[in-house]
C-alpha positions in Angstrom: 15.8 -59.9 -29.4 12.4 -61.5 -30.0 10.4 -58.3 -29.6 8.2 -59.9 -27.0 7.5 -58.1 -23.7 6.6 -59.5 -20.3 4.5 -57.2 -18.1 4.5 -58.0 -14.4 1.3 -58.1 -12.3 2.6 -54.9 -10.6 2.7 -53.2 -14.0 -1.0 -54.1 -14.6 -2.0 -53.1 -11.1 -0.4 -49.7 -11.5 -2.8 -49.0 -14.3 -5.8 -50.6 -12.6 -5.8 -53.5 -15.0 -6.2 -57.3 -14.7 -3.1 -59.2 -15.8 -3.4 -60.7 -19.4 -1.2 -63.2 -21.0 -1.8 -61.8 -24.5 -0.3 -58.5 -23.5 3.2 -59.0 -25.0 3.9 -56.3 -27.5 5.4 -52.8 -27.4 2.1 -51.5 -28.8 0.3 -52.9 -25.7 2.5 -50.4 -23.7 2.3 -47.5 -26.1 -1.5 -47.5 -26.2 -1.5 -46.4 -22.6 1.1 -43.6 -23.0 -0.1 -40.1 -23.7 -0.3 -39.4 -27.4 2.1 -36.4 -27.1 4.7 -38.6 -25.4 4.5 -41.9 -27.4 7.1 -40.9 -30.0 9.5 -39.7 -27.4 9.1 -43.0 -25.5 9.7 -45.1 -28.7 12.7 -43.0 -29.7 14.4 -43.2 -26.3 13.8 -47.0 -26.1 15.2 -47.6 -29.6 18.2 -45.4 -28.9 19.1 -47.4 -25.8 18.6 -50.8 -27.5 20.9 -49.5 -30.3 23.6 -48.8 -27.7 23.4 -45.0 -28.0 22.6 -44.5 -24.3 23.9 -46.2 -21.2 20.4 -46.7 -19.8 16.7 -46.1 -20.6 15.0 -43.7 -18.2 12.1 -41.3 -18.6 8.9 -39.9 -17.1 5.7 -40.4 -19.0 2.0 -40.1 -18.5 0.0 -43.3 -18.7 -3.8 -43.6 -18.8 -5.2 -45.5 -15.7 -8.3 -47.6 -16.0 -10.3 -44.9 -14.1 -9.5 -42.4 -16.9 -6.9 -40.4 -15.0 -3.4 -39.8 -16.1 -0.6 -41.2 -13.9 3.0 -40.0 -13.9 5.3 -43.0 -14.3 9.0 -43.2 -14.0 10.2 -45.8 -16.5 13.6 -47.3 -16.2 15.4 -50.1 -18.2 18.8 -51.6 -18.8 19.7 -53.7 -21.8 21.7 -56.9 -21.5 24.1 -57.2 -24.4 26.2 -59.9 -26.0 29.9 -59.8 -26.7 29.3 -57.8 -29.8 27.3 -55.2 -27.9 23.9 -56.2 -29.3 21.0 -56.0 -27.0 19.7 -59.5 -26.3 17.1 -58.5 -23.7 16.0 -55.5 -21.5 14.8 -55.5 -18.0 13.1 -52.6 -16.3 10.6 -51.1 -13.9 7.7 -48.7 -14.0 7.0 -46.6 -10.8 4.0 -44.5 -10.1 5.3 -41.0 -9.1 2.0 -39.2 -9.5 1.8 -38.1 -5.8 5.4 -36.9 -5.9 4.8 -35.0 -9.1 1.7 -33.4 -7.8 3.5 -32.3 -4.7 6.4 -30.9 -6.8 3.9 -29.1 -9.1 2.1 -27.6 -6.1 5.4 -26.4 -4.7 6.3 -24.9 -8.0 2.9 -23.3 -8.4 3.0 -21.9 -4.8 6.5 -20.4 -5.5 5.1 -18.4 -8.4 1.5 -17.6 -7.3 -0.1 -15.6 -4.5 -1.7 -17.7 -1.8 -4.7 -15.4 -1.2 -5.8 -14.7 -4.8 -4.2 -17.5 -6.8 -2.8 -14.9 -9.2 0.8 -14.9 -10.4 3.2 -13.3 -7.9 5.9 -10.7 -8.4 8.5 -13.3 -9.5 6.3 -14.9 -12.2 5.1 -11.4 -13.4 8.7 -10.2 -13.8 9.6 -13.4 -15.7 6.7 -12.8 -18.1 7.6 -9.1 -18.4 11.2 -10.1 -19.3 9.8 -12.1 -22.1 7.8 -9.1 -23.4 10.9 -6.9 -23.2 12.9 -9.5 -25.2 10.2 -9.7 -27.9 10.0 -5.9 -28.2 13.7 -5.7 -28.7 13.6 -8.3 -31.5 10.5 -6.8 -33.2 10.2 -3.0 -33.2 6.4 -3.3 -33.8 5.8 -5.3 -30.7 4.1 -3.1 -28.1 3.4 -3.8 -24.4 2.4 -1.9 -21.3 2.4 -2.4 -17.6 -0.3 -1.1 -15.2 0.6 -0.8 -11.6 -2.5 -0.7 -9.3 -2.7 0.3 -5.7 -6.1 0.1 -3.9 -7.2 3.4 -2.4 -7.9 3.2 1.4 -7.6 -0.6 1.5 -6.0 -0.3 5.0 -9.2 1.4 6.3 -11.3 -1.4 5.0 -8.9 -4.1 6.3 -8.8 -2.6 9.7 -12.4 -1.8 10.1 -13.9 -5.1 8.7 -11.0 -7.5 9.6 -8.3 -9.3 7.6 -10.6 -12.1 6.5 -12.9 -9.5 4.8 -9.8 -7.8 3.4 -8.7 -11.1 1.8 -12.1 -11.6 0.3 -12.0 -8.1 -1.1 -8.6 -8.9 -2.7 -9.9 -12.1 -4.2 -12.9 -10.3 -5.7 -10.7 -7.5 -7.0 -8.5 -10.2 -8.6 -11.5 -11.8 -10.3 -12.7 -8.4 -11.7 -9.2 -7.6 -13.0 -8.9 -11.0 -14.6 -12.3 -10.5 -16.3 -11.0 -7.2 -17.9 -8.0 -8.9 -19.6 -7.6 -10.3 -23.0 -6.2 -13.8 -23.6 -2.5 -13.7 -23.1 -2.4 -10.8 -20.7 -1.2 -11.3 -17.1 -2.5 -9.9 -13.8 -0.5 -10.4 -10.7 -0.7 -9.6 -7.0 2.6 -8.0 -6.0 1.9 -7.9 -2.3 -0.4 -6.1 0.1 -3.0 -4.1 -1.9 -0.8 -3.8 -5.0 -1.5 -5.5 -8.4 0.2 -5.3 -11.8 -1.2 -6.0 -15.2 0.9 -6.9 -18.3 -0.8 -6.1 -21.6 1.1 -7.9 -24.3 1.2 -7.4 -28.1 -0.9 -4.2 -28.2 -2.1 -2.7 -31.4 -1.6 0.8 -30.0 -0.4 2.1 -26.7 -3.6 4.0 -26.2 -5.2 0.6 -25.4 -3.4 0.7 -22.1 -5.2 3.9 -21.1 -8.5 2.3 -22.3 -7.8 -0.7 -20.1 -7.1 1.6 -17.1 -10.4 3.3 -17.6 -12.2 -0.1 -17.9 -10.6 -1.2 -14.6 -11.8 2.0 -12.9 -15.3 1.2 -14.0 -15.1 -2.4 -12.8 -13.8 -1.5 -9.4 -16.3 1.3 -9.2 -19.1 -1.2 -9.0 -19.9 -1.9 -5.3 -18.4 -4.9 -3.5 -20.5 -6.6 -0.8 -18.2 -7.9 1.9 -19.4 -9.1 5.3 -22.8 -7.7 4.6 -21.3 -4.3 4.0 -21.4 -2.5 0.6 -17.9 -1.2 -0.2 -16.8 1.1 -3.0 -13.1 0.6 -3.5 -11.0 2.4 -6.1 -7.5 2.1 -7.4 -4.7 4.5 -8.4 -3.1 3.3 -11.6 0.3 4.0 -13.1 1.1 3.0 -16.7 4.5 2.4 -18.2 4.8 1.5 -21.9 7.4 -0.2 -24.1 8.1 3.0 -26.0 10.6 3.9 -23.3 12.9 1.1 -24.5 13.4 -0.8 -21.3 16.2 -3.3 -20.8 15.1 -4.9 -17.4 11.6 -5.8 -16.1 12.4 -4.1 -12.8 12.8 -0.8 -14.6 9.2 -1.1 -16.1 7.7 -1.9 -12.8 9.6 1.0 -11.1 8.3 3.5 -13.6 4.8 2.2 -13.5 5.0 2.5 -9.7 6.2 6.0 -10.0 3.3 6.9 -12.2 0.9 5.3 -9.7 2.2 7.5 -6.9 1.7 10.5 -9.1 -1.9 9.4 -9.8 -2.5 8.9 -6.1 -1.1 12.4 -5.3 -3.6 13.9 -7.7 -6.6 12.2 -6.0 -8.1 8.8 -5.8 -9.3 6.6 -8.7 -7.0 8.2 -11.2 -4.4 6.9 -13.7 -1.2 8.5 -15.0 1.1 7.5 -17.8 4.8 7.6 -16.9 7.0 10.2 -18.5 10.6 11.4 -18.0 9.5 14.3 -15.8 8.1 11.7 -13.3 11.5 10.0 -13.2 13.2 13.2 -12.5 10.7 13.9 -9.8 11.3 10.5 -8.3 15.0 11.0 -8.3 14.5 14.4 -6.6 12.3 12.7 -4.0 15.1 10.1 -3.4 17.6 12.9 -2.9 15.1 14.8 -0.7 14.7 11.7 1.4 18.5 11.6 2.0 18.4 15.2 3.0 15.5 14.6 5.3 17.3 11.8 7.1 20.4 14.0 7.5 18.2 16.9 8.8 16.8 14.5 11.4 20.2 13.3 12.5 21.6 16.9 12.7 18.4 18.3 14.3 18.3 21.0 11.6 14.5 21.3 11.7 12.8 24.3 13.3 9.6 24.7 15.2 7.6 27.8 14.5 4.7 28.9 16.7 1.5 30.4 15.6 -0.5 32.3 18.3 -4.0 31.1 19.2 -6.0 34.1 20.5 -9.3 34.6 22.4 -11.6 36.5 20.1 -13.2 38.4 22.9 -10.1 40.3 23.9 -7.4 39.1 21.4 -5.2 37.8 24.3 -2.8 35.0 23.5 -3.8 31.7 25.2 -1.5 29.3 23.5 0.4 28.4 20.3 0.3 25.7 17.7 3.7 24.2 17.1 4.5 23.8 13.4 7.4 22.0 11.8 9.6 23.9 9.4 12.6 22.8 7.4 15.2 25.2 6.1 17.2 23.3 3.5 20.9 24.3 3.3 20.7 24.7 -0.5 17.1 25.2 -1.3 16.0 27.3 1.7 12.6 26.9 3.3 10.9 23.8 1.8 7.1 23.7 1.7 5.5 21.2 4.0 3.6 19.7 1.1 6.9 18.5 -0.4 8.5 16.8 2.6 5.7 15.8 5.0 4.1 13.2 2.6 7.6 11.8 2.1 8.2 11.7 5.8 4.9 9.8 6.2 5.8 7.3 3.5 9.3 6.6 4.8 8.2 6.4 8.5 10.5 9.4 9.3 7.4 11.3 10.5 7.6 9.3 13.7 11.0 10.3 15.0 10.5 13.8 13.6 7.2 14.0 15.4 8.7 13.0 18.7 11.4 15.7 18.3 8.7 18.3 17.7 6.7 17.1 20.7 9.7 17.4 23.0 10.8 20.8 21.6 7.3 22.2 21.9 7.0 21.1 25.5 10.4 22.6 26.4 9.5 25.9 24.8 6.1 26.3 26.3 7.5 25.5 29.7 10.1 28.3 29.3 7.4 30.7 28.2 5.1 29.7 31.0 7.8 30.8 33.5 8.6 34.0 31.5 5.0 35.1 30.9 2.8 33.9 33.9 -0.9 34.3 33.5 -4.0 33.0 35.3 -4.4 30.2 32.7 -0.9 29.1 31.8 0.1 29.1 28.2 -0.4 25.8 26.4 0.9 24.4 23.1 -0.8 22.3 20.4 1.2 19.7 18.6 0.0 17.7 15.5 0.0 14.0 15.8 0.3 11.9 12.6 -1.7 8.8 11.8 1.5 6.7 12.1 2.4 8.2 15.5 -1.0 7.3 16.8 -0.3 3.6 16.6 3.3 3.5 17.8 3.8 1.4 20.9 6.0 4.1 22.4 3.4 6.9 22.0 2.4 7.1 25.7 6.0 6.8 26.8 7.1 9.7 24.5 4.3 11.9 25.7 5.0 11.2 29.4 8.7 11.7 28.9 8.3 15.1 27.2 6.0 16.3 29.9 8.2 15.0 32.8 11.5 16.3 31.3 10.2 19.9 31.2 7.9 19.8 34.2 4.9 20.5 32.1 1.4 19.8 33.3 -0.5 17.5 31.0 -3.3 20.0 30.6 -0.9 22.4 28.9 -0.2 20.0 26.1 -2.9 19.7 23.4 -2.5 17.0 20.7 -4.2 17.7 17.4 -5.5 14.7 15.4 -7.4 14.5 12.2 -10.5 12.4 11.7 -8.7 10.8 8.7 -5.8 9.8 10.9 -8.2 8.1 13.3 -10.1 6.3 10.6 -6.9 5.1 8.9 -5.8 3.3 12.0 -9.3 2.4 13.3 -9.7 0.8 16.7 -6.0 1.0 17.6 -6.1 4.8 17.1 -9.3 5.1 19.2 -7.7 3.2 22.1 -4.5 5.4 21.8 -6.5 8.6 22.0 -8.4 7.3 25.1 -5.1 6.6 26.8 -3.8 10.1 26.0 -6.9 11.7 27.4 -6.6 9.6 30.6 -3.1 11.2 31.1 -4.8 14.6 31.2 -3.6 15.7 27.8 -6.2 17.7 25.8 -7.3 16.3 22.4 -8.2 18.6 19.5 -9.9 17.5 16.3 -8.2 19.2 13.5 -9.6 20.1 10.0 -13.1 19.4 11.1 -15.6 19.0 8.4 -13.2 17.9 5.6 -12.8 14.2 6.5 -14.8 11.0 6.4 -17.6 11.0 9.0 -17.0 13.9 11.3 -20.1 13.6 13.4 -19.6 10.0 14.3 -16.2 10.8 15.9 -17.5 13.6 18.0 -19.1 11.1 20.4 -16.6 8.3 20.0 -13.5 10.3 20.9 -12.6 12.3 24.1 -12.4 15.5 22.2 -12.0 18.8 24.1 -11.8 21.2 21.2 -12.8 21.3 17.5 -10.8 23.2 14.9 -12.8 24.5 11.9 -10.9 24.0 8.7 -9.7 27.1 6.9 -11.6 26.2 3.7 -14.9 27.2 5.4 -13.5 30.3 7.0 -12.1 31.7 3.7 -15.5 32.3 2.3 -17.6 32.8 5.5 -18.4 36.4 4.6 -19.0 35.7 0.9 -20.9 32.4 0.7 -24.0 31.7 2.8 -23.3 27.9 2.6 -19.9 28.4 4.4 -21.5 30.6 7.0 -24.3 28.1 7.8 -21.8 25.2 8.0 -19.6 27.2 10.4 -22.7 28.1 12.4 -23.7 24.5 12.6 -20.3 23.3 13.7 -20.1 25.9 16.4 -23.6 25.1 17.7 -23.0 21.4 17.7 -19.6 21.6 19.4 -20.8 24.0 22.1 -23.8 21.7 22.8 -21.3 18.9 23.4 -19.2 21.0 25.7 -16.4 21.5 23.3 -14.5 24.7 22.5 -14.1 25.8 18.9 -11.0 27.2 17.2 -11.3 28.8 13.8 -8.2 28.4 11.6 -7.0 30.6 8.7 -8.3 34.0 9.9 -7.0 36.6 7.4 -9.4 39.6 7.8 -11.1 41.5 10.5 -14.5 40.8 9.0 -13.9 37.1 9.5 -12.9 37.5 13.1 -16.0 39.7 13.8 -18.4 37.2 12.2 -16.9 34.3 14.1 -17.2 36.0 17.4 -20.8 36.9 16.7 -21.4 33.2 15.9 -20.0 32.2 19.3 -16.6 31.0 18.3 -14.2 31.5 21.2 -10.7 31.0 19.7 -8.9 31.7 16.5 -5.6 31.7 14.7 -4.4 32.9 11.3 -2.2 35.5 9.6 -4.6 38.3 10.6 -3.3 37.8 14.1 0.1 36.5 13.3 1.9 34.1 11.0 3.9 31.2 12.5 6.9 32.7 14.3 10.3 31.4 15.3 10.7 31.3 19.1 12.4 34.6 19.6 9.8 36.4 17.4 7.0 34.6 19.4 8.5 36.0 22.6 8.4 39.5 21.2 4.8 38.9 20.2 3.9 37.8 23.7 5.6 40.9 25.3 3.8 43.2 22.9 0.5 41.5 23.6 0.9 42.0 27.4 1.4 45.7 27.1 
């Protein structure tokens, strides 16, 4: 071979160059190839000319006249003599820049979140697998994972809209990224969940310091759609000292620690320990038992009397769910109700309680007739409020047992309404239009109590027990209760005081103008047969 090259007009045009007759050497080609790829190009070409490869093919970056880099697919095939020596080589150079960009974009999209641009779960787990591998090879290599869940993001998303929610997520992503060191990774796992991988730590305490820094960053106000927002995050931390084998295990334990942090209050962080794992396993077992209890209808409804303070007569009952576990006995509501909410089981359980309470109060209405028929109050969860079958379930329960709508009272919390926003407000309006009475439960403990008094068709306000407990000892509690009663009565609403435990509390409440009350002073929640005995005794 002479070593001379012929470059076609198409070759020159592909690089934005004018054809030149003096461009005839390999170096005229190499000068356009990216410096990091020139040696690989030369080696591959020489290998083919020497007969070591059947063809010459490769992808290389070449500098265009406009200064950009173009991806070129270069192919060639040597013509050989009878002895196998290359006598000449012919080939082509094709610009595949657009195809490469499209492929790179597809690859990027496959491993990055579309809203924030952060790595997604798949890429995060891949990088976490690398950290685990390094920690297994080198005992001194330390890493930690922080699992973040934004507190009350759904409220913000529903109240301001999904576009505002996306902007908040993007801003959160920027603040998280600003907190990190070079080499760390922050990813959006989905929804309002983020994860941070802290690599090559000097000490595991640095993970806690990072969590505290993130709390401070997220504590600064965000301005979205002209509204100042103060989000926070619950953070769970899992560290390499546990000796993980799989990245999913690390994420699972960090998630577990996050839920523990959230259960203790908002804007907190917790480091995973083995007790949390045992607690998580117990919750998993409890979930299985909860599902079986629903299938087998092994729940009970207990009924707590609600009395008129003026004469202590029973006007109605609050229906309360109770679960008697076959092995553990009566399980506190605080253990299984949050689990039922999280798994969605609260909805079918809630429909069962509604139907059972309607059935029972209809029976008692026939057994114990009185001028104003007995009514029953049933708690409605935030999840139930936005179920499409809500109205159908209520109408069915009333019709099946021949119960007048006015004898059913549905208790909602202001938190439940705020969590579901406009959808919940619309649902409450529809319930009220059926003739069902609406009670606002735990009044005074939620987000913006006063604003909901005029936005919702509320018939009755229930004063939270936390105010009643100290009504005779603390003047602040007394004045709060006095204000709630005065405001409610001025709006034409009845008032029920919860958690009455002493005669003095009942006396004070009556003097303040509170009409109704419930609590252990009058009676604890009772199974149906005990409630019947209570009704008979009250009528004597």
